Steps between C-alpha positions, in 0.01 A plus 500: 500500500633847404577750768227731363244216506601402852475863617153537350376177661635616836297819465191312380504249783590766752231730371231230528612382844199669663267320264659157539531539880136596533397200289729261688390630838136456403548143389742381774307363786202401280680191383537186703597142432135404530293471182379837376129557548259754361570743787873481436448571131268791583766656716773449240273664240439793732877540557552513122229764456653704783824503305325684210515199266126552444202266551531327164867416543446396861214268394718348225784427746253359757361266237851386407588422861164320555545298181830363628317293764784530746389215720816532717477880513713763332760726647542874447773446234264272308235773493764765414604292198138468383456873539815564295402260227144633468616866498762419237241326283280812506786745447696316229253564213493877570874556542583694183791737463431825321671424172591780260402358163296777332565582138513772399653651810436646749312257722255717690428401859223684683551480874192550718420476870354699785693788645726370774545152352863571405406550135752772415787327680408173328521668159862595587574150612354352185708743295808393690417131437474567125822703499676198651377306199653764265170645380464870427238643738296821512247616760185705446340694790137433412373560856453873435243523778774522763806728482665275757473200269663687212778627724567161653519333159743770381726429800496128425568559131804711584623247757491202269601695191201469266316765301156614611213683330290722729225759469350765733307411814134458403593466131375244253644161582425370150706787360796401710470139384472612137819705528680216679411236237607730216832574674562138601434388146735763354775412744473123461397438862407143583267556798275793584360482854204727559384611843123555524260658743434299813177651617200266535267749663342560163519179297327651198755785482794257523344269243448792258862612547638153437272459197635825357857383554415173320351691206812714468723200524293316240556777244878469542526125547191274472659244730554746788469487789670164497466453876282646771669426830326545834720574800369354825615568858515170690446676836140582398406132527156416375447851369746413221238261359243781480757714315554223241124469450456877442810552281410200289172679426644846433837423348506148346791389722731249334735422790601569861801620696487457882705732717579519871481127558743557787277752673246275672380148566279514192714342232227243447290761320694437180386138511140606554528737200643229279225255604217750450608684186772296327673812370868478410731597785804670346714602797503549877684741730630439849681813599578867443808480276493553124598136433246328734247439225558171324312270260249282681598142582206282613701227678713745696194694618309182593791379710556841660129533597469147633819534709715252308878501494677704234 
């Protein structure tokens, strides 16, 4: 294993320690050498739900344990392994890196998410990830509703050394995107990452703005946007599922990025999201540094959540 891979796994497992400890603590003590009965299974299912894996995932794991007919009982490690295997089975089909394969260039990625989800910072981290892969990257400050969002994205663009297209606060977001696509095309940029408004107070207004952006993009490149990535904050727990539901409706989300997995005991929410929606999960973040966002690996996350060894 490379030093970089080992370092990332250390951060991933360390970041999800709260989640795995909560799950392990909830299960330990429920398991005896006696044969599992319905009450034991109920308590195990409740422990899984309490770890934010969601009712559907918890019921699936419960059924798997019950189907094993452990006449001689099962220990905590046996349950942990089942949890890991079932989580991995749900996550594996949705683990999809964000590949840059658009032709003609640029590949246009709209990034959406509620204010406070880490959206702007995630855009910078995605840009850094693509720069590491030797792609040319440009940013577009399409969240013209907030001056702070424009300023923050400018700071990140300067820090990581990529060009950025901006407009005035309160200006036309679609106009910013139009200018950005024209410039990115002229300069031979591979990836254009577009920040968008994160306000959900008025869904119709947001939907209209995104529809206008899509129309502008369509005139320049019928394939754009190539990706609509929703940034989710793991610390919001079950509220993240509501955000997916709403943004699927207003923005035709094509994939997810989960941030702040190290911030709470709610890492299981990513599993619940995969189980309920089946959207591709492109990347996850477990820290504050520019390089903490990495492509999503289902097996690593399943083991980290369930408390397995690295």
